[in-house]
C-alpha positions in Angstrom: -46.1 -22.5 -21.2 -42.4 -23.6 -21.0 -39.9 -21.7 -23.2 -38.8 -23.4 -26.4 -35.2 -24.6 -26.3 -34.6 -22.7 -29.5 -35.5 -19.4 -27.8 -32.5 -19.8 -25.5 -30.1 -19.2 -28.4 -29.3 -16.3 -30.7 -31.1 -17.2 -34.0 -28.0 -17.4 -36.1 -26.2 -19.6 -33.5 -29.2 -22.0 -33.3 -29.2 -22.3 -37.1 -25.4 -23.0 -37.2 -25.8 -25.7 -34.4 -28.5 -27.4 -36.4 -26.4 -27.5 -39.5 -23.3 -28.8 -37.7 -24.5 -31.1 -34.9 -21.2 -33.1 -34.7 -18.9 -30.1 -34.6 -17.0 -29.0 -31.5 -18.1 -25.6 -30.2 -17.2 -23.2 -27.3 -20.2 -21.7 -25.6 -21.4 -19.8 -22.6 -24.3 -21.4 -20.7 -26.1 -18.9 -18.5 -27.7 -20.8 -15.6 -30.0 -20.0 -12.7 -27.2 -20.6 -10.3 -23.7 -22.1 -10.2 -24.0 -25.4 -8.3 -22.3 -28.8 -8.2 -25.5 -30.4 -9.5 -25.8 -28.2 -12.5 -22.1 -28.5 -13.3 -22.4 -32.3 -13.1 -25.3 -32.3 -15.5 -23.3 -30.1 -17.9 -20.3 -32.5 -17.7 -22.7 -35.5 -18.3 -24.0 -33.8 -21.5 -20.9 -34.2 -22.1 -19.4 -30.8 -22.0 -16.0 -29.7 -20.6 -16.3 -26.8 -18.3 -13.4 -24.3 -18.9 -14.4 -21.6 -16.3 -17.2 -20.4 -14.1 -18.4 -16.8 -14.2 -19.7 -15.8 -10.8 -21.2 -12.3 -11.5 -23.7 -13.6 -14.0 -24.0 -17.4 -13.2 -22.4 -18.8 -16.4 -20.4 -21.8 -17.4 -17.9 -21.5 -20.3 -17.8 -24.9 -22.0 -16.6 -26.9 -25.0 -18.7 -29.7 -26.4 -20.5 -30.9 -29.5 -23.3 -28.8 -31.0 -25.9 -31.5 -30.4 -25.0 -31.5 -26.6 -25.8 -27.8 -26.4 -29.1 -28.2 -28.1 -30.0 -31.0 -25.7 -29.0 -29.0 -22.6 -31.3 -26.2 -23.7 -34.4 -28.2 -22.6 -33.2 -28.0 -18.9 -35.2 -25.4 -16.9 -32.0 -24.2 -15.2 -30.5 -23.1 -18.6 -31.4 -19.5 -19.2 -29.3 -18.7 -22.3 -26.6 -20.3 -24.5 -24.4 -18.1 -26.7 -21.1 -18.7 -28.6 -18.0 -18.0 -26.5 -16.2 -15.4 -28.6 -12.9 -13.6 -28.3 -13.0 -10.1 -27.0 -10.3 -7.6 -28.1 -9.6 -4.2 -26.7 -9.2 -1.4 -29.3 
């Protein structure tokens, strides 16, 4: 049985996206592989790709909440999380 799109998000992030479908959001989309085809599909969502993370195939994007929820149905999308700032202590 295919995984539910909702299962690809942290629960609190999914809830926030549902409540704010038109809001702009920055997110990390973990994918099966970085490829021109996958990046084109993400851009067509439409999402703007800020960077590519090679170690763990991930795209850092900016787009509307509803676009992220729609991308989650793609089999090559493994996980979608909010892109948050990291600070050293």
